[in-house]
C-alpha positions in Angstrom: 10.1 14.4 22.4 8.9 10.9 23.1 9.6 7.6 20.0 7.1 5.8 18.8 7.0 2.3 18.6 7.8 1.1 15.2 5.0 -1.4 13.9 5.8 -3.8 11.5 4.4 -3.4 8.6 1.8 -6.2 6.9 0.8 -7.2 4.3 -3.0 -8.8 3.8 -3.8 -11.8 1.4 -6.0 -9.5 0.1 -3.2 -7.1 -0.3 -0.7 -9.2 -1.6 -3.5 -10.5 -3.9 -3.8 -6.5 -5.3 0.5 -6.9 -5.6 -0.3 -9.9 -8.3 -2.8 -8.4 -10.0 -1.3 -5.0 -10.2 2.6 -7.1 -10.9 0.5 -8.8 -14.7 -1.3 -5.5 -15.8 2.6 -4.4 -15.2 4.4 -7.8 -17.2 2.0 -6.3 -20.5 2.5 -2.7 -20.3 6.6 -3.0 -19.3 7.6 -6.6 -19.5 8.1 -9.4 -16.8 11.9 -7.6 -16.0 10.0 -4.2 -15.1 7.3 -5.9 -13.3 9.1 -7.3 -11.0 10.8 -4.6 -10.1 8.0 -2.1 -9.7 6.6 -4.8 -7.4 10.4 -5.0 -5.1 9.8 -1.1 -5.7 6.0 -1.2 -4.3 6.4 -3.8 -1.5 10.3 -1.9 0.3 8.3 1.2 0.0 5.2 0.5 2.7 8.6 0.4 4.6 8.7 4.0 4.8 5.9 3.5 7.4 8.4 1.6 9.7 10.2 4.4 10.0 11.5 5.9 13.4 11.1 9.1 12.7 7.6 9.0 10.7 4.2 9.7 12.5 2.4 6.8 10.1 -0.9 9.4 11.0 -0.2 11.7 9.2 2.4 10.3 6.5 0.1 10.0 2.7 -3.7 11.3 2.9 -7.1 10.0 3.9 -8.0 7.6 1.1 -11.8 8.8 1.1 -12.9 5.3 -1.1 -12.6 3.8 2.7 -14.4 6.5 4.6 -17.7 3.8 5.2 -15.4 1.3 7.8 -14.7 2.0 11.6 -10.5 2.0 11.4 -9.8 5.4 9.7 -7.6 4.8 6.4 -4.5 5.9 4.8 -3.4 5.4 1.2 0.7 6.1 -0.1 0.9 6.9 -3.6 3.4 5.3 -5.6 4.2 6.3 -10.0 0.1 5.4 -10.9 -0.1 2.9 -7.6 -2.5 3.6 -4.7 -1.6 1.5 -1.8 -4.0 1.6 1.4 -3.1 0.5 4.6 -4.1 1.2 8.7 -2.5 1.0 11.8 -3.5 -1.6 13.9 -2.4 -2.4 17.6 0.3 -3.5 16.9 0.9 -4.0 13.0 0.2 -1.3 10.0 -1.7 -3.2 7.6 -1.1 -3.2 3.7 -4.9 -3.3 3.5 -5.2 -3.3 -0.7 -2.8 -2.1 -3.7 -4.4 -0.3 -6.8 -2.6 0.3 -10.3 -5.3 3.9 -10.9 -4.5 3.0 -14.4 -6.8 0.2 -14.4 -10.4 -0.2 -14.0 -11.2 0.3 -10.8 -13.7 -2.5 -11.3 -11.3 -4.9 -12.0 -10.3 -4.7 -8.5 -13.0 -6.0 -6.5 
């Protein structure tokens, strides 16, 4: 079996802003300490995409809200959060982060 090339996970500016918004949402729900812990967990969770034995084209599922774009976007789900990513030539891009309990219109 060929070893796949491990690509580093890269958080786009948009995904980082999404995580900030989601963290603010969590502060209201759980308080600052717990919100910070959850945000850290979400970042760490994306590291699964850098593991040698993980096929990034099969983990998660296709994110249907991105079907209109030219790349294939996949999503990971952690707790109530949807993390959307795509594989590039040399990186895996985290493009959006969204807590599914938030109003979807707020994530535009």
